[in-house]
C-alpha positions in Angstrom: 8.9 20.4 -17.0 5.2 19.3 -17.2 2.7 19.9 -14.5 2.8 16.4 -13.0 6.6 16.5 -12.9 6.4 19.7 -10.9 3.9 18.2 -8.5 6.2 15.2 -8.0 9.3 17.3 -7.5 7.7 19.3 -4.8 6.3 16.1 -3.2 9.7 14.3 -3.3 11.3 17.3 -1.6 8.9 16.7 1.4 9.9 13.0 1.7 12.5 11.8 4.2 15.3 9.6 2.9 14.3 6.0 2.6 10.6 6.7 2.3 9.1 5.2 -0.9 6.4 7.2 -2.8 3.5 5.2 -4.2 1.7 7.7 -6.6 -2.0 7.0 -6.2 -3.4 7.3 -9.7 -7.0 6.4 -9.1 -9.4 8.4 -11.4 -6.4 10.0 -13.1 -6.3 9.9 -16.9 -3.6 7.7 -18.4 -1.8 10.8 -19.8 -1.0 11.9 -16.3 0.5 8.5 -15.5 2.6 8.8 -18.7 3.8 12.2 -17.4 4.7 10.8 -14.0 6.5 7.9 -15.6 8.6 10.3 -17.7 9.4 12.1 -14.5 10.9 8.9 -13.0 7.9 7.5 -11.1 7.6 3.8 -11.1 5.3 2.9 -8.2 1.6 3.5 -8.9 -1.3 2.7 -6.6 -4.9 2.0 -7.5 -7.9 1.2 -5.2 -10.2 -0.4 -7.8 -9.4 -3.7 -9.6 -11.2 -2.6 -12.8 -9.2 0.6 -13.1 -6.0 -1.2 -12.3 -6.6 -3.9 -15.0 -7.4 -1.2 -17.6 -4.3 0.9 -16.9 -1.7 -1.9 -16.5 -1.3 -2.9 -20.1 -1.1 0.7 -21.2 2.0 1.4 -19.1 5.6 0.2 -19.4 6.4 -3.3 -18.1 8.8 -1.9 -15.4 5.9 -0.1 -13.6 5.3 -1.6 -10.1 1.6 -1.7 -9.4 0.2 -1.5 -5.9 -3.3 -2.5 -4.9 -4.1 -0.1 -2.0 -7.9 -0.3 -1.8 -10.2 -2.9 -0.2 -9.8 -6.2 -2.2 -12.6 -8.7 -2.6 -11.5 -12.3 -2.8 -13.3 -12.9 -6.1 -11.2 -10.2 -7.8 -7.8 -11.3 -6.8 -7.5 -13.5 -10.0 -7.6 -10.4 -12.2 -4.5 -8.8 -10.7 -2.5 -11.9 -9.7 -0.6 -12.1 -13.0 1.1 -8.7 -12.6 0.5 -7.0 -9.2 3.7 -6.0 -7.4 2.3 -5.4 -3.8 -1.1 -5.8 -2.2 -1.3 -3.3 0.7 -4.8 -4.2 1.9 -4.7 -7.9 3.0 -7.1 -7.6 6.0 -8.2 -11.2 6.6 -7.0 -14.8 6.6 -9.5 -15.6 3.8 -8.0 -13.0 1.5 -4.5 -14.1 2.3 -5.3 -17.6 1.3 -6.9 -16.5 -1.9 -3.8 -14.4 -2.9 -1.6 -17.4 -2.2 -3.8 -19.6 -4.4 -3.9 -17.2 -7.3 -0.2 -16.5 -7.1 0.5 -20.3 -7.3 -1.8 -20.6 -10.4 0.3 -17.8 -12.0 3.7 -19.3 -10.8 4.4 -16.2 -8.9 5.2 -15.0 -5.4 3.1 -11.9 -4.6 4.2 -9.4 -2.0 1.6 -8.3 0.5 1.2 -6.0 3.4 -1.1 -6.9 6.3 -3.7 -4.1 6.9 -4.1 -3.4 10.6 -7.1 -1.9 12.3 -6.0 1.4 13.8 -8.7 4.0 13.0 -11.8 4.8 15.0 -14.0 4.3 11.9 -16.1 1.3 11.1 -15.6 1.8 7.4 -11.9 1.1 7.6 -11.0 -2.6 7.7 -8.1 -4.4 9.2 -6.9 -7.2 11.5 -6.0 -7.2 15.1 -2.7 -8.0 16.7 -3.6 -11.6 17.7 -4.4 -12.5 14.1 -1.3 -10.6 12.9 1.0 -12.8 15.0 -0.8 -16.0 14.1 -0.5 -15.2 10.4 3.2 -14.3 10.6 4.0 -17.5 12.5 2.1 -19.7 10.0 3.8 -17.9 7.1 7.2 -18.5 8.7 6.4 -22.2 8.8 5.8 -22.2 5.1 2.1 -22.4 5.0 1.6 -20.0 2.1 4.7 -20.3 -0.1 3.4 -18.1 -2.9 3.0 -14.9 -0.8 5.7 -12.7 0.7 4.5 -10.8 3.8 6.7 -7.6 3.5 5.2 -5.4 6.2 2.1 -3.7 7.6 -0.3 -1.0 6.4 -2.7 1.2 8.2 -5.1 4.1 7.6 -5.6 6.7 10.3 -9.0 8.2 11.2 -10.2 10.9 8.9 -10.1 13.7 11.5 -8.5 17.2 11.9 -7.3 16.0 15.3 -3.5 15.6 14.6 -3.0 14.1 18.1 -5.3 11.2 17.3 -3.7 10.6 13.9 -0.3 10.6 15.5 -1.4 8.2 18.2 -2.8 5.8 15.6 0.3 5.8 13.5 2.5 5.4 16.6 0.4 2.4 17.6 0.9 0.8 14.2 4.7 1.4 14.3 4.7 -0.2 17.8 3.1 -3.4 16.3 5.6 -3.3 13.4 8.6 -3.0 15.8 7.2 -5.7 18.1 6.9 -8.2 15.2 10.4 -7.3 14.1 11.8 -7.9 17.6 10.0 -11.2 17.6 12.1 -12.2 14.6 9.7 -11.7 11.7 11.3 -10.3 8.6 9.2 -7.1 7.9 10.6 -4.1 6.1 7.7 -2.0 5.0 5.5 0.2 7.1 2.9 1.8 4.7 1.1 4.7 6.3 0.5 8.3 5.3 -1.4 10.0 2.5 -1.6 13.6 1.3 -3.3 15.0 4.4 -1.2 13.2 7.1 2.1 12.7 5.2 4.3 14.6 7.6 2.9 13.0 10.8 3.3 9.5 9.2 6.9 10.1 8.4 7.6 11.4 11.9 6.1 8.2 13.3 8.2 5.9 11.2 6.5 5.4 7.8 8.7 3.8 5.1 6.1 4.0 2.3 3.5 6.7 1.6 0.4 6.6 -0.7 -0.1 10.0 -2.1 -2.6 11.1 -4.9 -3.5 14.7 -5.0 -0.1 16.0 -4.0 1.5 13.8 -6.8 -0.9 14.5 -9.7 -2.9 17.6 -8.7 -6.7 17.7 -8.2 -8.7 14.9 -9.8 -11.3 15.6 -12.4 -14.5 13.9 -11.1 
């Protein structure tokens, strides 16, 4: 078993049933992605468009690519032909651009709406009023080339586990409120290497993990 396969096996043993692992491959050499693929990993996450576009054609066509980083509207066109799921839709402007580019490529692109839960100005996201407005308009067919599949959030980068838990719990409350309101949401993407266990305890269905999946990055 290769080193990446060992990392993945240990990581998968930490995941609850029904939690999907997105292996965050940013700054990882393509050889490590090949190893992860051989070990059965199919969902890979990148946070830079350029790196995503470079790696995508080198991997098998059955890989599901996830855009997990902040996405500028002028770069959506580069990933629209192949992206599986965009986690970081944090504005109405970006949502409209994804719909436009998906239509140009005769595709329906899956998206998650990124919610603002962290006490950090560097982390973007929308508030609950915009969330509800977007879901209502989407249900009315306003953006036929996107499929809003759920919510994503990033907790504050802090050693205070109580604060992290509170933020994840708040995101899950938004998620459940929207489901109770009749919106068809299935994915709650929260949790990374450092807060994986807390995220699962608070209801995460999808985790975005890099170091624990591949080992330390070579900067």
